[in-house]
Backbone as JSON Lines, residues from 0, in Angstrom:
{"i":0,"aa":"M","n":[161.89,-45.04,-39.52],"ca":[162.1,-46.13,-39.77],"c":[160.84,-47.61,-39.93]}
{"i":1,"aa":"E","n":[161.51,-47.79,-40.95],"ca":[159.46,-49.14,-41.2],"c":[159.99,-50.35,-40.81]}
{"i":2,"aa":"L","n":[158.61,-50.86,-40.58],"ca":[159.13,-51.75,-39.1],"c":[158.83,-53.07,-40.67]}
{"i":3,"aa":"P","n":[159.3,-53.67,-39.42],"ca":[160.55,-54.96,-40.61],"c":[159.57,-56.02,-41.47]}
{"i":4,"aa":"D","n":[160.18,-56.35,-42.42],"ca":[159.51,-57.25,-43.12],"c":[160.16,-58.21,-44.42]}
{"i":5,"aa":"D","n":[160.91,-59.17,-43.94],"ca":[161.81,-59.77,-44.67],"c":[161.45,-60.22,-45.68]}
{"i":6,"aa":"D","n":[162.67,-60.85,-47.27],"ca":[162.43,-60.88,-48.39],"c":[161.48,-62.28,-48.73]}
{"i":7,"aa":"R","n":[161.14,-62.81,-47.4],"ca":[160.54,-63.94,-47.84],"c":[159.16,-64.54,-47.94]}
{"i":8,"aa":"P","n":[158.35,-64.87,-48.49],"ca":[156.87,-65.43,-48.78],"c":[156.37,-64.95,-47.49]}
{"i":9,"aa":"R","n":[155.23,-65.06,-47.61],"ca":[153.96,-64.88,-45.58],"c":[153.98,-66.69,-45.95]}
{"i":10,"aa":"L","n":[153.65,-67.01,-44.72],"ca":[153.49,-68.4,-44.9],"c":[151.85,-68.28,-44.14]}
{"i":11,"aa":"T","n":[151.24,-69.39,-44.53],"ca":[150.4,-69.65,-44.62],"c":[149.67,-70.68,-43.84]}
{"i":12,"aa":"P","n":[148.72,-70.29,-43.4],"ca":[148.18,-72.2,-42.26],"c":[147.99,-73.13,-42.44]}
{"i":13,"aa":"T","n":[149.29,-74.66,-42.24],"ca":[148.98,-75.63,-42.93],"c":[148.57,-76.68,-41.33]}
{"i":14,"aa":"F","n":[148.04,-78.11,-42.42],"ca":[147.9,-78.36,-41.34],"c":[148.44,-79.74,-41.17]}
{"i":15,"aa":"P","n":[149.35,-79.17,-40.86],"ca":[149.76,-80.75,-39.91],"c":[149.24,-81.76,-39.67]}
{"i":16,"aa":"A","n":[149.82,-83.4,-39.5],"ca":[148.92,-84.56,-38.2],"c":[148.91,-83.81,-37.24]}
{"i":17,"aa":"N","n":[149.89,-83.32,-36.53],"ca":[149.36,-82.61,-35.73],"c":[148.6,-81.8,-35.47]}
{"i":18,"aa":"G","n":[147.72,-81.27,-36.72],"ca":[147.38,-80.45,-35.94],"c":[147.48,-78.45,-36.59]}
{"i":19,"aa":"F","n":[147.4,-78.04,-36.32],"ca":[147.69,-76.33,-37.48],"c":[149.01,-75.82,-36.4]}
{"i":20,"aa":"H","n":[149.49,-75.6,-37.63],"ca":[150.54,-74.53,-37.43],"c":[150.29,-73.01,-36.92]}
{"i":21,"aa":"M","n":[150.61,-72.47,-35.74],"ca":[150.28,-70.73,-35.74],"c":[151.6,-70.22,-36.27]}
{"i":22,"aa":"Y","n":[151.65,-68.55,-36.26],"ca":[152.66,-67.83,-36.97],"c":[153.19,-67.32,-36.17]}
{"i":23,"aa":"A","n":[154.64,-67.73,-35.97],"ca":[155.36,-66.44,-35.03],"c":[156.22,-66.04,-35.61]}
{"i":24,"aa":"I","n":[157.18,-65.5,-35.08],"ca":[158.16,-63.8,-35.28],"c":[158.64,-64.09,-34.29]}
{"i":25,"aa":"F","n":[159.98,-63.7,-34.68],"ca":[160.93,-63.17,-34.09],"c":[162.12,-62.25,-34.43]}
{"i":26,"aa":"V","n":[161.83,-61.01,-33.79],"ca":[162.26,-59.71,-34.43],"c":[163.6,-59.34,-33.31]}
{"i":27,"aa":"T","n":[164.05,-58.18,-33.97],"ca":[165.97,-58.41,-33.71],"c":[165.61,-57.17,-33.5]}
{"i":28,"aa":"L","n":[165.7,-56.19,-32.83],"ca":[165.87,-54.68,-31.82],"c":[167.24,-53.97,-31.79]}
{"i":29,"aa":"N","n":[168.03,-53.3,-31.57],"ca":[169.04,-52.87,-31.25],"c":[168.23,-51.57,-30.86]}
{"i":30,"aa":"V","n":[168.24,-51.25,-29.51],"ca":[167.95,-49.48,-29.37],"c":[169.31,-48.55,-28.44]}
{"i":31,"aa":"Q","n":[168.21,-47.47,-28.92],"ca":[169.6,-46.61,-28.53],"c":[170.15,-47.14,-26.97]}
{"i":32,"aa":"L","n":[171.84,-46.16,-26.32],"ca":[171.54,-47.22,-24.95],"c":[170.61,-46.4,-23.74]}
{"i":33,"aa":"D","n":[170.84,-44.97,-24.37],"ca":[170.1,-43.56,-23.47],"c":[168.68,-43.89,-22.86]}
{"i":34,"aa":"K","n":[167.85,-44.57,-24.6],"ca":[166.94,-44.85,-24.42],"c":[166.08,-46.76,-23.51]}
{"i":35,"aa":"I","n":[167.31,-47.93,-23.43],"ca":[166.57,-48.66,-23.09],"c":[165.78,-48.88,-21.67]}
{"i":36,"aa":"E","n":[165.82,-47.38,-20.96],"ca":[164.62,-47.7,-20.14],"c":[163.42,-47.81,-20.38]}
{"i":37,"aa":"E","n":[163.41,-46.63,-20.67],"ca":[161.9,-45.89,-21.41],"c":[161.51,-47.31,-21.9]}
{"i":38,"aa":"F","n":[162.06,-47.29,-23.3],"ca":[162.09,-48.69,-24.61],"c":[161.24,-50.26,-23.42]}
{"i":39,"aa":"E","n":[162.07,-51.04,-22.27],"ca":[161.51,-51.74,-21.58],"c":[159.88,-51.17,-21.42]}
{"i":40,"aa":"E","n":[160.35,-49.97,-20.57],"ca":[158.79,-49.69,-19.88],"c":[157.29,-49.46,-21.02]}
{"i":41,"aa":"V","n":[157.69,-49.02,-21.86],"ca":[157.02,-48.84,-23.26],"c":[157.24,-50.57,-23.78]}
{"i":42,"aa":"S","n":[157.96,-51.64,-23.7],"ca":[157.25,-52.1,-24.46],"c":[156.55,-53.65,-23.7]}
{"i":43,"aa":"L","n":[156.67,-53.1,-22.25],"ca":[155.87,-54.41,-21.71],"c":[153.96,-53.48,-21.63]}
{"i":44,"aa":"G","n":[154.24,-52.81,-21.89],"ca":[152.95,-51.9,-22.56],"c":[152.5,-52.8,-23.66]}
{"i":45,"aa":"D","n":[153.13,-52.49,-24.72],"ca":[152.77,-53.62,-25.55],"c":[152.49,-54.74,-25.56]}
{"i":46,"aa":"A","n":[153.46,-54.85,-24.71],"ca":[153.36,-56.95,-24.54],"c":[152.25,-57.3,-23.49]}
{"i":47,"aa":"Q","n":[151.64,-56.71,-23.02],"ca":[150.93,-56.81,-22.21],"c":[149.14,-55.98,-22.5]}
{"i":48,"aa":"G","n":[149.19,-55.86,-23.33],"ca":[148.21,-55.1,-24.18],"c":[147.97,-56.28,-25.27]}
{"i":49,"aa":"S","n":[149.13,-56.12,-25.86],"ca":[148.8,-58.01,-26.48],"c":[148.11,-59.24,-26.27]}
{"i":50,"aa":"T","n":[148.89,-59.52,-25.19],"ca":[148.63,-61.04,-24.8],"c":[146.87,-60.53,-24.4]}
{"i":51,"aa":"R","n":[146.63,-59.43,-23.45],"ca":[145.71,-59.29,-21.78],"c":[144.47,-59.54,-22.89]}
{"i":52,"aa":"D","n":[144.68,-58.58,-24.91],"ca":[143.5,-57.4,-25.62],"c":[143.01,-58.85,-26.85]}
{"i":53,"aa":"E","n":[144.59,-58.98,-27.34],"ca":[144.38,-59.49,-28.18],"c":[143.78,-60.72,-28.93]}
{"i":54,"aa":"P","n":[142.93,-61.82,-29.07],"ca":[142.34,-63.63,-28.68],"c":[143.17,-64.21,-28.92]}
{"i":55,"aa":"E","n":[143.74,-63.4,-30.58],"ca":[144.55,-64.28,-31.56],"c":[146.3,-63.58,-30.88]}
{"i":56,"aa":"C","n":[146.38,-63.63,-30.21],"ca":[147.83,-63.45,-29.69],"c":[148.09,-64.16,-28.23]}
{"i":57,"aa":"F","n":[148.86,-65.47,-28.77],"ca":[149.41,-66.67,-28.06],"c":[150.24,-66.21,-26.83]}
{"i":58,"aa":"R","n":[151.08,-65.34,-27.28],"ca":[152.65,-65.36,-27.3],"c":[153.42,-64.48,-27.11]}
{"i":59,"aa":"F","n":[154.1,-63.36,-26.49],"ca":[154.46,-62.26,-26.73],"c":[155.82,-61.74,-25.16]}
{"i":60,"aa":"D","n":[157.18,-62.2,-26.17],"ca":[158.2,-62.37,-25.47],"c":[159.05,-61.01,-25.6]}
{"i":61,"aa":"I","n":[159.08,-60.88,-24.92],"ca":[160.64,-59.14,-24.52],"c":[161.74,-60.3,-23.46]}
{"i":62,"aa":"L","n":[163.04,-60.55,-24.77],"ca":[163.91,-60.81,-24.33],"c":[165.35,-60.32,-25.02]}
{"i":63,"aa":"K","n":[165.86,-59.98,-23.44],"ca":[167.34,-58.5,-23.46],"c":[168.76,-59.97,-23.63]}
{"i":64,"aa":"D","n":[169.41,-59.57,-24.5],"ca":[170.27,-59.81,-24.79],"c":[171.22,-58.65,-23.41]}
{"i":65,"aa":"P","n":[172.13,-60.08,-23.18],"ca":[173.58,-59.96,-21.98],"c":[174.27,-59.64,-22.62]}
{"i":66,"aa":"A","n":[174.82,-60.04,-22.83],"ca":[176.44,-60.01,-23.93],"c":[176.07,-58.44,-25.38]}
{"i":67,"aa":"I","n":[174.89,-58.08,-26.04],"ca":[175.45,-56.64,-26.34],"c":[173.86,-55.63,-25.69]}
{"i":68,"aa":"P","n":[174.66,-54.83,-25.26],"ca":[174.02,-53.59,-24.61],"c":[173.08,-53.4,-26.18]}
{"i":69,"aa":"G","n":[171.46,-53.25,-24.93],"ca":[170.97,-52.51,-26.15],"c":[169.8,-53.06,-27.33]}
{"i":70,"aa":"R","n":[170.59,-54.53,-27.6],"ca":[169.62,-55.71,-28.29],"c":[168.83,-56.39,-27.72]}
{"i":71,"aa":"Y","n":[168.16,-56.42,-28.33],"ca":[166.28,-57.24,-27.58],"c":[166.01,-57.88,-28.9]}
{"i":72,"aa":"Y","n":[165.53,-58.74,-28.6],"ca":[164.41,-59.66,-29.32],"c":[163.2,-59.36,-28.29]}
{"i":73,"aa":"L","n":[162.11,-59.84,-30.03],"ca":[160.69,-60.0,-29.99],"c":[160.78,-61.19,-29.87]}
{"i":74,"aa":"Y","n":[159.63,-62.5,-28.74],"ca":[159.39,-64.0,-29.85],"c":[157.43,-63.78,-29.8]}
{"i":75,"aa":"E","n":[157.49,-63.47,-30.46],"ca":[155.62,-63.37,-31.1],"c":[154.91,-64.74,-31.22]}
{"i":76,"aa":"V","n":[153.62,-65.06,-30.76],"ca":[152.8,-66.1,-31.3],"c":[151.43,-65.65,-31.89]}
{"i":77,"aa":"Y","n":[151.09,-65.67,-32.93],"ca":[149.75,-65.32,-33.28],"c":[148.77,-66.62,-34.26]}
{"i":78,"aa":"L","n":[147.71,-66.43,-34.44],"ca":[147.05,-67.68,-34.7],"c":[147.61,-67.37,-36.16]}
{"i":79,"aa":"N","n":[147.76,-66.55,-37.06],"ca":[147.99,-66.63,-38.17],"c":[148.75,-64.94,-38.69]}
{"i":80,"aa":"A","n":[149.34,-65.0,-40.13],"ca":[149.08,-63.61,-40.69],"c":[149.09,-62.8,-40.09]}
{"i":81,"aa":"E","n":[147.28,-62.72,-40.11],"ca":[146.47,-61.91,-40.87],"c":[146.54,-61.01,-38.78]}
{"i":82,"aa":"S","n":[146.55,-61.82,-37.8],"ca":[146.33,-61.49,-35.91],"c":[147.82,-60.74,-36.16]}
{"i":83,"aa":"L","n":[148.53,-61.26,-37.28],"ca":[149.88,-59.73,-36.71],"c":[149.15,-58.8,-37.61]}
{"i":84,"aa":"D","n":[148.57,-57.96,-38.53],"ca":[148.64,-57.47,-39.16],"c":[147.21,-56.94,-38.29]}
{"i":85,"aa":"K","n":[146.35,-57.07,-37.99],"ca":[145.28,-56.73,-36.44],"c":[146.47,-56.24,-35.44]}
{"i":86,"aa":"H","n":[147.05,-56.97,-34.76],"ca":[147.53,-56.33,-33.7],"c":[148.59,-55.57,-33.92]}
{"i":87,"aa":"R","n":[149.33,-55.04,-35.3],"ca":[149.05,-53.36,-35.79],"c":[148.69,-52.33,-36.18]}
{"i":88,"aa":"E","n":[147.8,-52.61,-35.65],"ca":[146.88,-51.76,-35.73],"c":[145.74,-50.71,-34.39]}
{"i":89,"aa":"T","n":[146.09,-51.9,-33.01],"ca":[145.44,-51.85,-31.81],"c":[146.25,-50.47,-31.34]}
{"i":90,"aa":"P","n":[145.47,-49.81,-30.3],"ca":[145.95,-48.67,-30.07],"c":[147.41,-49.3,-29.32]}
{"i":91,"aa":"H","n":[147.56,-49.86,-28.52],"ca":[148.98,-50.25,-27.7],"c":[150.59,-50.21,-28.63]}
{"i":92,"aa":"F","n":[149.61,-51.72,-29.88],"ca":[150.95,-51.4,-30.77],"c":[151.6,-50.13,-30.94]}
{"i":93,"aa":"Q","n":[149.76,-48.63,-31.49],"ca":[150.62,-47.6,-32.32],"c":[150.94,-46.49,-31.29]}
{"i":94,"aa":"K","n":[150.52,-47.38,-29.91],"ca":[151.04,-45.97,-29.09],"c":[152.96,-46.62,-28.66]}
{"i":95,"aa":"W","n":[152.97,-47.88,-28.93],"ca":[154.79,-48.73,-29.18],"c":[154.91,-48.04,-30.71]}
{"i":96,"aa":"W","n":[154.78,-48.14,-31.61],"ca":[155.63,-48.47,-32.5],"c":[155.93,-46.38,-32.22]}
{"i":97,"aa":"S","n":[154.78,-46.03,-31.94],"ca":[154.51,-44.21,-32.36],"c":[156.23,-43.36,-31.65]}
{"i":98,"aa":"T","n":[156.33,-44.62,-30.26],"ca":[157.1,-43.91,-28.73],"c":[158.76,-44.49,-29.38]}
{"i":99,"aa":"V","n":[158.77,-45.74,-30.23],"ca":[160.94,-45.9,-29.9],"c":[160.65,-46.63,-31.0]}
{"i":100,"aa":"E","n":[159.65,-45.37,-32.77],"ca":[160.19,-45.68,-33.51],"c":[161.88,-45.06,-34.12]}
{"i":101,"aa":"D","n":[161.93,-43.5,-33.47],"ca":[163.61,-43.32,-33.45],"c":[164.67,-43.85,-32.56]}
{"i":102,"aa":"W","n":[163.9,-45.12,-32.18],"ca":[165.54,-45.63,-31.03],"c":[166.21,-46.06,-31.16]}
{"i":103,"aa":"F","n":[165.72,-46.44,-32.2],"ca":[166.37,-48.01,-32.75],"c":[167.9,-47.42,-33.93]}
{"i":104,"aa":"T","n":[168.79,-47.91,-33.53],"ca":[170.25,-48.24,-33.54],"c":[170.69,-48.26,-35.22]}
{"i":105,"aa":"E","n":[169.6,-49.73,-35.7],"ca":[169.58,-49.86,-36.84],"c":[168.59,-50.64,-37.31]}
{"i":106,"aa":"D","n":[168.34,-51.47,-38.95],"ca":[167.25,-51.99,-39.51],"c":[166.58,-52.83,-37.94]}
{"i":107,"aa":"L","n":[165.33,-53.06,-37.74],"ca":[165.05,-53.86,-37.86],"c":[164.83,-55.74,-37.63]}
{"i":108,"aa":"A","n":[165.17,-56.68,-37.86],"ca":[164.93,-57.99,-38.85],"c":[164.38,-58.92,-38.13]}
{"i":109,"aa":"K","n":[162.58,-59.3,-39.31],"ca":[162.16,-59.62,-38.63],"c":[162.04,-61.3,-39.26]}
{"i":110,"aa":"I","n":[161.96,-62.55,-38.14],"ca":[161.81,-63.76,-39.31],"c":[160.68,-64.58,-38.99]}
{"i":111,"aa":"D","n":[160.43,-64.28,-40.29],"ca":[158.69,-65.68,-40.16],"c":[158.49,-66.75,-40.15]}
{"i":112,"aa":"M","n":[158.21,-67.72,-39.4],"ca":[157.88,-69.22,-38.45],"c":[156.52,-69.43,-38.25]}
{"i":113,"aa":"E","n":[156.61,-70.62,-38.74],"ca":[155.46,-71.51,-38.22],"c":[155.42,-72.14,-36.81]}
{"i":114,"aa":"T","n":[155.16,-72.36,-35.81],"ca":[155.07,-72.74,-34.33],"c":[154.98,-75.0,-34.4]}
{"i":115,"aa":"V","n":[155.59,-75.67,-33.96],"ca":[155.49,-76.84,-34.46],"c":[154.88,-78.06,-32.97]}
{"i":116,"aa":"F","n":[155.77,-76.86,-31.76],"ca":[154.92,-77.75,-30.61],"c":[154.87,-76.13,-29.82]}
{"i":117,"aa":"P","n":[154.19,-76.14,-28.6],"ca":[152.88,-77.04,-28.94],"c":[151.81,-77.09,-29.1]}
{"i":118,"aa":"S","n":[151.08,-77.7,-29.92],"ca":[149.68,-77.55,-30.94],"c":[148.94,-76.67,-30.57]}
{"i":119,"aa":"N","n":[148.07,-76.84,-31.22],"ca":[147.25,-74.99,-31.41],"c":[146.36,-74.94,-30.22]}
{"i":120,"aa":"E","n":[145.79,-76.13,-29.12],"ca":[144.93,-76.54,-27.55],"c":[146.13,-75.95,-27.58]}
{"i":121,"aa":"G","n":[147.19,-76.6,-26.91],"ca":[148.43,-76.22,-26.0],"c":[148.52,-74.7,-25.73]}
{"i":122,"aa":"W","n":[148.99,-73.7,-26.92],"ca":[148.64,-73.16,-26.76],"c":[147.46,-71.91,-26.61]}
{"i":123,"aa":"E","n":[146.07,-72.15,-27.12],"ca":[145.06,-72.06,-26.02],"c":[145.08,-72.21,-25.05]}
{"i":124,"aa":"A","n":[146.05,-73.69,-24.26],"ca":[145.65,-73.22,-22.93],"c":[146.05,-72.5,-22.62]}
{"i":125,"aa":"Q","n":[147.75,-72.34,-22.29],"ca":[148.37,-71.24,-21.82],"c":[148.26,-69.88,-22.0]}
{"i":126,"aa":"K","n":[147.71,-69.68,-22.54],"ca":[146.71,-68.27,-22.25],"c":[146.78,-67.06,-22.02]}
{"i":127,"aa":"P","n":[146.05,-68.25,-20.95],"ca":[145.08,-67.32,-19.83],"c":[146.27,-67.6,-18.47]}
{"i":128,"aa":"H","n":[147.0,-68.12,-18.99],"ca":[148.21,-68.3,-17.69],"c":[149.54,-66.96,-18.41]}
{"i":129,"aa":"L","n":[149.3,-66.64,-18.7],"ca":[150.12,-65.32,-19.85],"c":[149.19,-63.7,-18.95]}
{"i":130,"aa":"L","n":[147.96,-63.68,-18.7],"ca":[147.96,-63.29,-17.84],"c":[148.3,-62.62,-16.64]}
{"i":131,"aa":"N","n":[148.81,-63.75,-15.98],"ca":[149.59,-63.59,-14.55],"c":[150.94,-62.75,-14.37]}
{"i":132,"aa":"W","n":[150.64,-61.56,-14.69],"ca":[152.09,-60.77,-14.59],"c":[152.97,-60.48,-13.26]}
């Protein structure tokens, strides 16, 4: 299975009146039902490694859909698209991907976005609080 990439052009940072937009992604994943517990465990390691070890990762949420068994969503915020590229080269991501890549029942779907709120300063200010798991 390939890492998701949509057909839209890659977003580049812009500088609106309220400051710099961060780069965000929303990923939909459908996990084999017999792999759910393992998926959650290994995904937690990737999320913790991302927020702890990557200075350009400002958010990494793992969400579970209560209405659709095996469906998860990732919401991640990075300084820019290059920060996501760096994330994919980290040991915690490589461990996650090599473990879970065969556990998906459908292709992963990724949406690229720019943040509007909070401001750049707001993202930076909240990052230390992400480390209180």
